[in-house]
C-alpha positions in Angstrom: 21.5 3.8 31.4 18.4 3.4 33.6 20.4 3.8 36.7 22.0 7.0 35.5 18.6 8.4 34.7 17.4 7.8 38.2 20.5 9.2 39.7 20.3 12.3 37.6 16.7 12.9 38.6 17.7 12.7 42.3 20.5 15.2 41.8 18.1 17.6 40.1 15.6 17.3 42.9 18.3 18.0 45.5 19.4 21.1 43.5 15.8 22.4 43.5 15.5 21.9 47.2 18.7 23.7 47.8 17.7 26.6 45.6 14.3 27.0 47.3 16.0 26.8 50.7 15.1 25.0 54.0 11.6 25.0 55.4 10.6 27.9 57.6 12.0 27.9 61.1 8.6 27.2 62.7 8.4 23.8 61.1 8.7 20.6 63.0 11.5 18.1 62.3 8.8 15.5 61.7 7.6 14.9 58.1 4.4 16.6 57.1 2.3 14.2 55.0 0.2 15.0 52.0 -2.4 12.3 51.3 -3.6 11.9 47.7 -6.4 9.6 46.5 -6.8 8.1 43.1 -10.4 6.9 42.3 -11.0 5.0 39.1 -14.0 3.1 37.7 -13.9 0.2 35.4 -15.6 0.9 32.1 -17.1 -2.0 30.2 -16.3 -1.8 26.5 -16.9 -4.2 23.6 -14.0 -6.6 23.0 -11.2 -5.1 21.0 -10.6 -6.5 17.5 -6.9 -6.8 18.3 -5.4 -8.3 21.4 -1.9 -6.9 20.6 -2.2 -4.0 23.0 -4.6 -4.7 25.8 -4.6 -1.9 28.5 -2.6 -2.9 31.6 -4.6 -3.7 34.7 -2.5 -1.2 36.7 -2.8 1.6 34.0 -2.8 5.0 35.7 -1.9 3.6 39.1 1.7 3.1 38.1 2.0 6.6 36.9 0.7 7.8 40.3 3.2 5.6 42.1 6.1 7.0 40.1 4.9 10.6 40.8 4.7 9.8 44.6 8.3 8.5 44.4 9.4 11.7 42.6 7.6 13.9 45.1 9.2 12.1 48.0 12.6 12.5 46.5 12.3 16.3 46.7 10.1 16.1 49.8 12.8 14.4 51.8 14.8 17.7 51.7 11.7 19.7 52.7 10.4 17.6 55.6 7.5 16.6 53.4 6.1 13.2 52.5 3.4 12.0 50.0 1.1 9.0 50.1 -1.2 7.6 47.4 -4.4 5.6 48.1 -6.1 3.9 45.2 -9.7 2.8 45.0 -11.0 1.0 41.9 -14.8 0.7 41.5 -16.4 -2.0 39.3 -18.3 -0.9 36.2 -21.6 -1.3 38.0 -20.3 -0.2 41.4 -21.2 2.8 43.5 -18.6 5.4 42.6 -20.4 8.1 44.7 -20.2 5.9 47.8 -16.5 5.2 47.2 -15.8 8.9 46.7 -17.6 9.9 49.9 -15.6 7.3 51.7 -12.4 8.9 50.6 -13.6 12.3 51.7 -14.6 10.9 55.1 -11.1 9.6 55.5 -9.8 13.2 55.0 -8.6 13.2 51.4 -8.7 16.6 49.9 -6.7 16.0 46.7 -8.5 13.4 44.6 -7.6 12.2 41.1 -10.4 10.8 39.1 -10.6 8.4 36.2 -14.4 8.1 35.8 -17.0 8.9 33.1 -17.8 12.5 32.4 -21.2 12.4 33.9 -19.8 11.0 37.1 -17.2 13.8 37.3 -19.9 16.4 37.4 -21.9 14.5 39.9 -18.9 14.1 42.3 -17.9 17.7 41.9 -21.4 18.9 42.8 -21.6 16.9 46.0 -21.8 19.1 49.1 -18.9 17.2 50.5 -16.7 18.3 47.6 -16.6 21.8 48.8 -13.1 22.4 50.0 -11.7 19.5 47.8 -9.6 19.7 44.7 -10.4 17.2 42.0 -8.3 16.3 39.0 -9.8 14.8 35.8 -7.3 12.3 34.5 -9.4 10.3 32.0 -12.4 12.2 30.5 -11.7 14.2 27.3 -15.3 15.6 27.0 -15.3 19.3 25.9 -18.5 19.9 27.9 -16.5 19.5 31.1 -14.3 22.4 30.0 -17.4 24.5 28.9 -21.0 24.4 30.2 -20.3 21.6 32.7 -17.1 23.1 34.2 -16.6 23.3 37.9 -14.4 25.5 40.1 -13.1 22.5 42.1 -12.3 20.4 39.0 -9.0 20.6 37.0 -8.4 18.7 33.8 -5.1 17.0 33.1 -6.1 15.0 30.0 -6.3 17.1 26.8 -9.9 17.6 25.6 -11.1 16.3 22.3 -10.9 19.9 21.0 -7.3 20.1 21.9 -6.5 16.8 20.2 -8.4 17.8 17.1 -6.7 21.3 16.9 -3.3 19.7 17.3 -3.9 17.4 14.4 -5.5 20.1 12.3 -2.5 22.4 12.7 -0.2 19.7 11.5 -2.4 18.8 8.5 -2.6 22.5 7.5 1.2 22.9 7.6 1.3 19.9 5.2 -1.3 21.6 3.1 -3.6 18.7 3.5 -6.7 20.8 3.8 -9.4 18.6 2.3 -10.6 15.9 4.7 -12.8 12.9 4.5 -14.3 12.3 7.9 -15.4 8.8 9.0 -17.3 8.5 12.2 -18.0 5.4 14.3 -21.4 4.4 15.6 -20.9 5.4 19.3 -21.6 8.6 21.1 -17.9 9.1 21.9 -17.1 8.8 18.2 -19.8 11.5 17.4 -18.1 13.8 20.0 -14.7 13.3 18.4 -16.3 14.0 15.0 -17.7 17.3 16.4 -14.2 18.3 17.5 -12.8 17.5 14.1 -15.5 19.7 12.4 -14.7 22.5 14.8 -11.0 22.2 14.1 -11.6 22.3 10.3 -13.6 25.5 10.6 -11.1 27.0 13.0 -8.0 26.4 10.8 -9.5 26.7 7.4 -9.8 23.1 6.3 -12.7 21.7 4.3 -14.5 18.4 5.1 -15.4 17.3 1.6 -17.2 14.2 2.7 -18.5 12.7 5.9 -19.7 9.1 6.4 -20.7 6.9 9.3 -19.2 3.4 9.6 -22.1 1.0 9.8 -20.7 -2.3 8.5 -20.8 -4.0 11.9 -18.1 -4.5 14.6 -15.8 -7.0 12.9 -14.0 -5.2 10.1 -11.3 -7.8 9.8 -13.4 -10.0 7.6 -14.9 -7.4 5.3 -12.5 -4.5 5.2 -10.7 -5.7 2.1 -13.8 -5.5 0.0 -15.8 -2.8 1.8 -13.2 0.0 2.4 -12.4 0.6 -1.3 -16.0 1.0 -2.2 -16.7 3.0 1.0 -14.0 5.6 0.0 -14.5 5.5 -3.8 -15.5 8.5 -5.8 -14.3 11.2 -3.3 -11.4 13.6 -3.8 -9.7 14.3 -0.5 -6.2 14.7 1.0 -6.5 12.7 4.2 -8.9 10.3 5.8 -9.8 11.4 9.3 -11.2 8.7 11.6 -13.3 9.0 14.7 -13.2 5.5 16.3 -12.2 5.9 20.0 -12.4 2.3 21.0 -10.7 0.9 18.0 -13.6 -0.9 16.5 -12.7 -0.4 12.8 -10.2 2.4 12.3 -7.1 0.2 12.1 -8.5 -1.6 9.1 -8.9 1.6 6.9 -5.2 2.2 6.2 -3.9 0.7 3.0 -7.4 -0.3 1.8 -8.7 3.1 0.6 -9.6 3.5 -3.0 -7.0 6.3 -3.4 -3.6 6.1 -1.6 -4.3 8.6 1.3 -3.0 9.0 4.9 -5.2 7.9 7.8 -5.3 10.2 10.8 -7.4 10.8 13.9 -8.0 8.0 16.5 -5.9 5.7 14.3 -3.0 6.2 12.0 -1.4 9.6 12.8 -2.9 10.2 16.3 -2.8 13.2 18.7 -2.1 12.2 22.3 -0.9 13.5 25.6 1.9 10.9 25.9 3.4 8.0 23.9 6.1 5.4 24.4 8.2 6.9 21.5 8.4 10.4 23.1 12.0 10.9 24.3 12.6 14.7 23.8 13.1 17.3 26.5 14.2 14.8 29.1 11.2 12.5 28.5 13.6 9.6 27.9 14.6 9.8 31.6 11.0 9.6 32.7 10.3 6.7 30.3 13.3 4.7 31.5 12.5 5.2 35.2 8.9 4.1 34.5 10.0 1.0 32.5 12.4 0.1 35.2 9.7 0.3 37.9 6.9 -1.5 36.0 8.4 -3.5 33.1 6.1 -1.8 30.6 5.7 1.5 28.8 4.1 4.6 30.1 0.6 5.3 28.7 -1.4 8.5 28.4 -3.5 7.5 31.5 -0.3 6.9 33.5 0.8 10.4 32.5 -2.6 11.7 33.4 -2.2 10.5 36.9 1.5 11.3 37.2 1.0 15.0 36.2 -1.5 16.0 39.0 0.5 14.3 41.7 3.6 16.1 40.5 1.6 19.3 40.5 0.7 18.7 44.1 4.3 18.0 44.9 5.4 21.1 43.1 2.9 23.2 45.1 4.2 21.8 48.4 7.8 22.4 47.4 7.4 25.9 46.1 5.1 27.1 48.9 7.1 25.2 51.6 3.8 24.2 53.0 1.5 21.2 53.1 -1.5 23.3 54.0 -4.4 22.6 51.6 -5.5 26.2 51.1 -1.9 27.4 50.5 -1.2 24.6 47.9 -4.6 25.1 46.2 -4.0 28.8 45.8 -0.6 28.1 44.2 -1.8 25.5 41.8 -4.5 27.8 40.6 -2.3 30.9 40.7 -0.2 32.6 38.0 3.1 31.4 39.4 2.4 27.7 39.1 4.5 25.8 36.5 4.9 22.0 36.0 7.9 20.5 34.3 6.1 17.9 32.2 8.8 16.7 29.9 7.2 18.5 26.9 9.6 21.2 26.2 7.9 24.0 28.2 6.2 24.6 31.5 2.7 23.5 31.8 0.0 25.6 33.5 -3.7 25.5 34.3 -6.1 27.8 32.3 -7.8 30.1 34.7 -11.1 30.2 32.8 -11.8 26.4 32.7 -9.2 24.5 34.7 -7.6 22.8 31.7 -3.9 22.0 31.8 -2.1 23.8 29.0 0.3 21.3 27.2 1.8 20.4 23.9 0.1 17.5 22.1 2.2 14.7 20.6 1.4 13.5 17.0 2.4 9.9 16.8 2.3 6.8 14.6 2.3 3.4 16.4 6.1 3.3 16.4 7.3 6.9 16.0 6.8 10.5 17.2 6.0 12.4 14.1 5.5 16.0 15.4 4.4 18.1 18.3 1.7 20.8 18.3 1.3 23.7 18.5 3.0 24.0 15.1 5.2 26.9 14.2 3.4 29.9 13.0 0.3 29.5 15.2 0.6 32.4 17.6 -1.4 33.7 20.5 -1.4 36.9 22.6 -1.1 34.9 25.8 0.4 31.5 25.1 0.7 29.6 21.9 -0.5 26.6 23.8 -3.9 28.4 23.9 -4.2 27.7 20.2 -5.2 24.2 21.2 -8.8 23.8 22.5 -11.3 26.3 23.6 -9.8 29.7 24.1 -11.1 32.1 26.8 -13.3 34.3 24.4 -15.1 31.2 23.0 -15.4 29.3 26.3 -18.8 28.6 27.8 -17.3 28.0 31.2 -18.4 30.3 33.9 -16.5 29.6 37.1 -17.8 31.2 40.3 
């Protein structure tokens, strides 16, 4: 089955190349190479309470490697080749120096998995003029609003997109009264802000809001504390904002009333998940597993998608010229086949990749947003996240 999936992909790539046609007559018979860099920085987090699903050490990188292989499959018919260079910076390392080193080596396409503050810093460097950056890891809404940059595109869904995707599903179920529980960290506070915004946007009501302040080890105390913590509140669903998984897993099945848990735990909105097999995703999942021996993660997808976008630009324009490819990626004709049931495109007003959001439990795909009935004059994908009229982004 895995072999058939890979063979089918090669056949499809050959068909695309034949439909597009051969390179222009002025091209050399030698391969024209597109060099892509992936820069990541290790983020120190407190130990997870569960060791069942530790992030792979090669997370993100393997998604990039698969995308390079995909690009080269099509590129072989177009006299194009693609190379990936990865640099990992320690948590206390100098990411700016590493980034400048990549630019000095001539890289003009750079995929970044670094904290939000670093993204802005790198995008604002004088050397970044004439470079295209892709944000693969930071969900911060500020990057799509007041801190947006013209040379920075966002592949990972923002927190607002995730919260809107979840809200649409909850409203279709008529679960419109929410109890919001927020963790003690800044990233939890930002997730909570996105949930509040989604509630207002789609007509839900946050009937209660509490901060989890029982300490980091919920395993020992959840059985006694969670029932009391959730007692005396009438709500439909418990919405959790706990991005690092400090306590959220221990809320389910322990609440005073029997209620679903959603948000960062329970029913979770995400860009990619191992259970996603619709719209040809099973083929991508199987090829990834065959190559790595593990399942594809959202970060793997977040690195795969920009590299495939670059490959798509090279194929469609029949060019490896940076300016030509950049204009296509940012232009109205760009489309990425992202195994999500429809073509993915970048929003012109803030550089965010439009995409459906998966709603998953740990072992099942539950739904996909946007939900039916949520319409938009441009694209129903723009019902997720900040729409153009409400955006604070001002690209020059």
